[in-house]
C-alpha positions in Angstrom: 0.0 0.0 0.0 2.8 2.3 0.9 4.5 1.5 -2.5 1.3 2.5 -4.3 1.1 5.8 -2.4 4.7 6.5 -3.2 4.0 5.7 -6.9 0.9 7.8 -6.9 2.8 10.7 -5.3 5.5 10.4 -7.9 3.0 10.3 -10.7 1.3 13.3 -9.2 4.6 15.1 -9.0 5.4 14.1 -12.5 2.0 15.4 -13.7 2.6 18.6 -11.8 5.9 19.1 -13.4 4.4 18.5 -16.8 1.7 21.0 -16.1 4.3 23.5 -15.0 6.2 22.9 -18.2 3.2 23.5 -20.3 2.4 26.7 -18.3 6.0 27.9 -18.9 5.7 27.2 -22.6 2.4 29.1 -22.6 4.0 32.0 -20.8 6.9 32.1 -23.2 4.4 32.3 -26.1 2.6 35.1 -24.4 5.9 36.8 -23.9 6.7 36.5 -27.6 3.3 37.9 -28.4 4.0 40.7 -26.0 7.2 41.4 -27.8 5.4 41.3 -31.0 2.9 43.7 -29.6 5.8 45.9 -28.3 6.9 46.3 -32.0 3.8 48.4 -32.6 5.4 51.7 -31.4 8.1 51.1 -34.0 5.4 50.8 -36.5 3.7 54.0 -35.2 7.0 55.8 -35.5 7.1 54.9 -39.2 3.6 56.3 -39.6 4.7 59.6 -38.1 7.2 60.1 -40.8 6.1 62.3 -43.8 4.2 60.2 -46.3 6.0 59.4 -49.5 3.1 60.6 -51.6 3.6 64.4 -51.6 1.9 65.1 -54.9 -0.7 67.5 -53.4 2.0 69.7 -52.0 4.1 69.5 -55.2 1.0 70.5 -57.1 0.4 73.5 -54.9 4.0 74.6 -55.3 3.7 74.2 -59.0 0.5 76.3 -59.0 2.1 79.0 -57.0 5.1 79.1 -59.3 2.8 79.3 -62.2 1.0 82.3 -60.6 4.2 84.1 -60.0 5.4 83.7 -63.6 2.0 84.9 -64.9 2.2 88.2 -62.9 5.2 89.6 -64.6 3.7 88.7 -67.9 0.5 90.7 -67.0 2.7 93.6 -65.8 4.6 93.5 -69.0 1.5 93.6 -71.1 0.1 96.5 -69.1 3.4 98.4 -69.4 3.5 97.8 -73.1 -0.1 99.0 -73.4 0.7 102.2 -71.4 3.8 102.8 -73.5 1.7 102.6 -76.6 -0.8 105.2 -75.2 2.0 107.6 -74.3 3.5 107.2 -77.8 0.2 107.9 -79.4 -0.3 111.0 -77.2 3.1 112.3 -78.3 2.2 111.7 -81.9 -1.0 113.6 -81.5 0.8 116.5 -79.8 3.4 116.6 -82.6 0.6 116.6 -85.2 -1.2 119.4 -83.5 2.0 121.5 -83.2 2.8 121.0 -86.8 -0.7 122.0 -87.8 -0.5 125.1 -85.8 2.9 125.9 -87.1 1.8 125.9 -90.7 -0.7 128.7 -90.1 0.1 132.4 -90.6 1.1 133.6 -87.1 2.8 136.8 -88.0 1.7 139.7 -85.8 -0.8 142.4 -86.9 -1.8 145.7 -85.4 -4.4 145.7 -82.6 -7.7 147.3 -83.6 -11.3 147.3 -82.6 -11.8 144.5 -85.0 -9.5 141.9 -83.4 -9.7 143.0 -79.7 -12.4 143.4 -77.1 -12.1 146.6 -75.1 -13.7 147.2 -71.8 -13.7 150.2 -69.4 -14.1 150.1 -65.6 -13.8 152.4 -62.6 -11.0 151.6 -60.1 -10.9 152.5 -56.4 -7.1 153.4 -56.6 -6.0 155.7 -57.8 -9.1 157.8 -57.3 -10.8 159.5 -60.3 -9.3 156.9 -62.7 -10.7 154.5 -65.3 -9.0 151.4 -66.5 -9.1 150.3 -70.2 -8.5 146.7 -71.0 -7.9 145.4 -74.6 -8.0 141.7 -75.1 -6.8 140.0 -78.3 -9.7 138.0 -79.6 -8.1 137.1 -82.9 -6.0 134.1 -84.0 -2.8 136.0 -84.5 -0.6 138.1 -82.2 -1.2 141.8 -82.4 0.8 144.9 -81.5 -0.8 147.5 -79.2 1.1 150.5 -80.5 1.6 153.7 -78.4 -1.4 155.0 -76.5 -5.1 154.8 -77.3 -6.8 157.9 -78.7 -9.9 158.7 -76.6 -13.0 160.7 -77.6 -15.4 161.5 -74.8 -19.0 162.1 -76.0 -18.9 164.9 -78.6 -15.6 166.4 -77.6 -13.7 167.9 -80.6 -10.2 167.4 -79.3 -8.5 164.1 -78.5 -7.8 163.4 -74.9 -4.2 164.2 -73.7 -1.7 161.4 -73.7 0.8 161.0 -70.8 4.2 160.9 -72.4 5.9 159.7 -69.2 4.1 156.4 -69.5 6.0 155.1 -72.6 6.9 151.4 -72.0 10.3 150.0 -72.8 8.9 148.0 -75.7 5.8 147.7 -77.8 3.2 145.6 -76.1 2.6 142.4 -78.0 -0.6 140.4 -77.3 -0.9 136.7 -78.0 -4.4 135.5 -78.6 -6.3 135.8 -75.3 -3.8 138.2 -73.7 -4.6 141.8 -72.6 -3.1 145.2 -72.6 -4.0 148.0 -70.1 -4.2 151.8 -70.1 -5.3 154.0 -67.3 -7.3 157.2 -67.7 -6.9 160.1 -65.3 -10.3 161.8 -65.6 -9.3 165.3 -64.8 -6.4 167.5 -63.5 -6.2 169.9 -60.6 -6.6 172.9 -62.9 -10.0 171.7 -64.1 -11.6 172.7 -60.9 -15.4 172.5 -61.2 -15.4 172.7 -65.0 -16.1 169.0 -65.5 -18.2 167.2 -68.0 -20.4 164.3 -67.2 -19.5 161.5 -69.6 -21.8 158.8 -71.1 -19.9 157.5 -74.1 -16.3 156.8 -74.9 -14.7 156.0 -78.3 -11.3 154.2 -78.2 -9.1 154.5 -81.3 -6.1 152.3 -81.9 -2.9 154.2 -83.0 -1.0 153.2 -86.1 2.6 152.0 -85.9 3.9 155.4 -87.2 1.8 157.2 -84.6 0.4 159.5 -87.3 -3.2 158.7 -86.7 -5.7 155.9 -85.8 -5.9 152.6 -87.6 -8.7 150.1 -88.1 -12.1 150.3 -86.5 -12.5 151.9 -83.0 -14.2 150.5 -80.0 -17.4 152.1 -78.8 -18.0 152.0 -75.0 -20.6 153.1 -72.5 -19.0 154.8 -69.5 -19.7 153.8 -65.9 -22.4 155.8 -64.2 -21.4 159.2 -62.8 -18.2 159.5 -64.7 -16.9 163.1 -64.9 -13.9 164.2 -67.0 -12.0 167.4 -67.6 -9.9 168.9 -70.4 -6.7 168.3 -68.4 -7.0 164.6 -67.8 -4.7 162.0 -69.5 -4.5 158.5 -70.8 -1.4 156.3 -70.5 0.4 154.2 -73.2 -0.7 150.6 -73.4 1.0 148.5 -70.7 1.5 144.8 -70.5 0.1 144.5 -67.0 -2.5 146.3 -64.9 -0.2 147.3 -62.1 2.0 149.3 -64.4 -1.0 151.1 -65.9 -2.4 152.1 -62.5 0.9 153.6 -61.3 0.1 156.9 -63.1 
């Protein structure tokens, strides 16, 4: 009986050892699987690397590059178009200048026919009028000497102030004006003044031997009085010079 027990115990121990061996083998397999599972982080690291397929980014870069190259082309076209417009403008200006240059631009004498003459009162100097003659023609004109004035029905021409002779003859381009001031009376006139209503302005010839062309007929400002000892200046190129006398 005791031998059977010993044998049974030995068999049980043997079975136990076998079971432990199987368990160890099973644990080793789990360990291998664990090791295989531990390889996953390495796989994850590979996934974190930039993907090999970068076509979308390359396409974007190509598109951006294409846009950049198109921009200078557009600028060049715009610049070329602008240059063409400038060139055309220059041609037009040249043509216009040439056309103007072919006309007869030699100066003529200023008269009532190629000028517009106006008369106005001024506050300074007192008792003065200002005559303005504007060239309305297409050619320059010379305003020679001083205008010859006729007040109303006066038989004598109004006196001319010799001290107002300019350094050169006044030349008026189309649209430009000449000026002459009129001192209505002198100190010696006293109360012997005439109330004026009408003024005739004659233009003097180059030789200063008389009037030339048609005169200008003007209506005087209200309450204009003139005397026999007044004066008119020579034509001046600016208003300030005319009003210094």
